[in-house]
C-alpha positions as a printed NumPy array, in Angstrom:
array([[ -6.073, -36.844,  92.931],
       [ -8.684, -34.577,  91.417],
       [-12.439, -34.774,  91.681],
       [-14.801, -33.353,  89.109],
       [-18.58 , -33.267,  89.111],
       [-20.509, -33.8  ,  85.904],
       [-23.333, -32.071,  84.166],
       [-23.618, -31.858,  80.397],
       [-21.262, -29.137,  79.205],
       [-20.128, -27.838,  82.622],
       [-17.83 , -28.858,  85.463],
       [-20.412, -30.191,  87.911],
       [-22.15 , -33.553,  88.073],
       [-25.571, -34.859,  88.669],
       [-26.844, -38.364,  89.088],
       [-30.567, -38.726,  89.383],
       [-32.102, -41.871,  90.767],
       [-35.452, -42.691,  89.27 ],
       [-37.61 , -45.342,  90.891],
       [-39.592, -47.302,  88.323],
       [-41.572, -50.341,  89.385],
       [-39.219, -51.09 ,  92.244],
       [-36.103, -50.941,  90.084],
       [-33.737, -48.03 ,  90.397],
       [-32.053, -46.546,  87.359],
       [-29.484, -43.791,  87.569],
       [-28.493, -41.237,  84.976],
       [-25.141, -39.474,  84.844],
       [-23.927, -36.836,  82.429],
       [-20.37 , -35.747,  81.86 ],
       [-18.488, -32.45 ,  81.984],
       [-16.435, -31.148,  79.083],
       [-13.726, -30.131,  81.558],
       [-10.589, -32.262,  81.207],
       [ -9.564, -33.815,  84.505],
       [ -5.93 , -34.298,  85.432],
       [ -4.419, -37.647,  86.316],
       [ -3.585, -40.816,  84.477],
       [ -6.677, -42.82 ,  85.349],
       [-10.186, -41.614,  86.099],
       [-13.078, -43.301,  87.872],
       [-16.78 , -42.442,  87.561],
       [-18.833, -43.309,  90.632],
       [-22.417, -43.514,  89.356],
       [-23.752, -43.378,  92.934],
       [-23.011, -39.659,  93.186],
       [-21.833, -38.706,  89.691],
       [-18.316, -37.871,  90.85 ],
       [-15.425, -38.402,  88.505],
       [-12.133, -38.747,  90.371],
       [ -8.774, -38.86 ,  88.597],
       [ -5.539, -40.302,  89.945],
       [ -1.876, -40.111,  88.994],
       [ -1.138, -43.763,  89.771],
       [ -2.769, -47.174,  89.898],
       [ -1.813, -47.287,  93.593],
       [ -4.09 , -44.289,  94.219],
       [ -6.865, -45.982,  92.219],
       [ -6.492, -49.109,  94.365],
       [ -6.85 , -46.955,  97.494],
       [-10.008, -45.341,  96.127],
       [-11.472, -48.743,  95.276],
       [-11.516, -49.669,  98.961],
       [-12.475, -46.304, 100.474],
       [-13.408, -46.77 , 104.11 ],
       [-13.34 , -50.54 , 103.671],
       [-16.255, -50.404, 101.223],
       [-15.298, -51.91 ,  97.856],
       [-15.868, -50.005,  94.609],
       [-17.453, -52.361,  92.069],
       [-16.267, -51.836,  88.505],
       [-18.981, -52.312,  85.898],
       [-17.294, -50.93 ,  82.762],
       [-13.714, -50.278,  81.683],
       [-13.33 , -48.073,  78.602],
       [ -9.873, -48.153,  77.024],
       [ -8.484, -45.398,  74.765],
       [ -7.059, -47.88 ,  72.244],
       [ -7.969, -51.22 ,  70.731],
       [ -6.671, -54.374,  72.39 ],
       [ -7.65 , -53.132,  75.882],
       [ -4.621, -50.819,  75.774],
       [ -3.993, -47.612,  77.696],
       [ -5.26 , -46.365,  81.044],
       [ -8.847, -47.467,  81.442],
       [-11.715, -45.174,  82.382],
       [-13.526, -47.027,  85.167],
       [-17.29 , -46.774,  85.646],
       [-18.9  , -48.337,  88.692],
       [-20.491, -48.061,  92.095],
       [-19.863, -48.449,  95.805],
       [-23.506, -49.383,  96.451],
       [-24.292, -51.751,  93.585],
       [-22.063, -54.797,  93.157],
       [-23.765, -56.51 ,  90.217],
       [-25.988, -55.382,  87.402],
       [-29.449, -56.931,  87.25 ],
       [-30.316, -59.928,  85.118],
       [-31.589, -59.129,  81.636],
       [-31.345, -56.024,  79.506],
       [-34.985, -54.931,  79.309],
       [-34.355, -52.049,  81.726],
       [-30.906, -50.438,  82.172],
       [-29.437, -50.286,  85.673],
       [-28.178, -46.802,  84.807],
       [-27.469, -44.601,  81.813],
       [-24.813, -42.068,  80.879],
       [-26.303, -39.802,  78.184],
       [-23.109, -37.775,  77.651],
       [-19.587, -39.108,  78.264],
       [-18.132, -35.575,  78.091],
       [-14.333, -35.742,  77.7  ],
       [-14.654, -39.503,  77.142],
       [-16.991, -39.066,  74.155],
       [-15.412, -40.33 ,  70.936],
       [-12.544, -41.707,  73.029],
       [-12.88 , -45.483,  73.544],
       [-11.139, -48.01 ,  71.31 ],
       [-12.152, -51.106,  73.321],
       [-14.045, -52.032,  76.484],
       [-14.77 , -54.757,  79.003],
       [-17.655, -55.14 ,  81.423],
       [-17.719, -56.777,  84.842],
       [-20.091, -57.936,  87.59 ],
       [-22.817, -59.213,  85.26 ],
       [-23.008, -55.886,  83.387],
       [-23.306, -55.276,  79.651],
       [-23.419, -52.009,  77.715],
       [-25.31 , -50.624,  74.768],
       [-23.274, -47.809,  73.232],
       [-24.439, -44.892,  71.075],
       [-22.38 , -42.599,  68.866],
       [-24.634, -39.615,  69.566],
       [-25.353, -37.78 ,  72.793],
       [-28.483, -38.718,  74.725],
       [-28.794, -42.099,  72.976],
       [-29.06 , -40.807,  69.423],
       [-27.361, -41.964,  66.246],
       [-25.901, -45.371,  65.504],
       [-25.765, -47.858,  68.365],
       [-24.972, -51.466,  69.174],
       [-27.762, -53.766,  67.977],
       [-27.85 , -55.314,  71.448],
       [-25.948, -55.247,  74.704],
       [-22.306, -56.42 ,  74.696],
       [-19.955, -57.548,  77.445],
       [-16.652, -56.719,  75.718],
       [-15.085, -55.641,  72.436],
       [-11.334, -55.766,  71.839],
       [-11.583, -53.618,  68.699],
       [-14.491, -51.249,  68.228],
       [-14.253, -51.218,  64.435],
       [-17.445, -49.337,  63.526],
       [-17.528, -47.592,  66.915],
       [-13.804, -46.931,  67.389],
       [-13.522, -43.501,  69.036],
       [-17.248, -42.89 ,  68.507],
       [-19.028, -43.853,  71.748],
       [-20.75 , -40.829,  73.324],
       [-23.498, -42.366,  75.495],
       [-23.994, -45.656,  77.37 ],
       [-26.783, -47.741,  78.803],
       [-25.516, -50.197,  81.408],
       [-27.577, -53.265,  82.251]])
């Protein structure tokens, strides 16, 4: 198992919680350092990316201290939901909020996972809006989506996410 912290362009991470009208949105940015392991998990609560060599290790992480890790997004490296997924989620937040007018959290730079995903699924009432440029620039989904088995126009182009 290897843990990495994120911050745009370096090997540390930051997640900032911003309170807006009672709702809390978090922002995470991603390191350009490649983490070892077959499957990596981003915990948006603290911005830590942890990589594992087996799905058994991932399963152990997902129930750390008896507290379940709630998966919100699975990014897959190939179309058809194929390959080891990159898991994005939270220990503290089980479900995303209703509606898409205000994201639950954002990831302005996917770092090593930028231009990587070929398909995705979302879970726990979450949807994503993906951008092909860093910090929500460039082409993007017209609206929020809950899955895509083949990211034709966005195949290997997603660099930033809004999760709602």
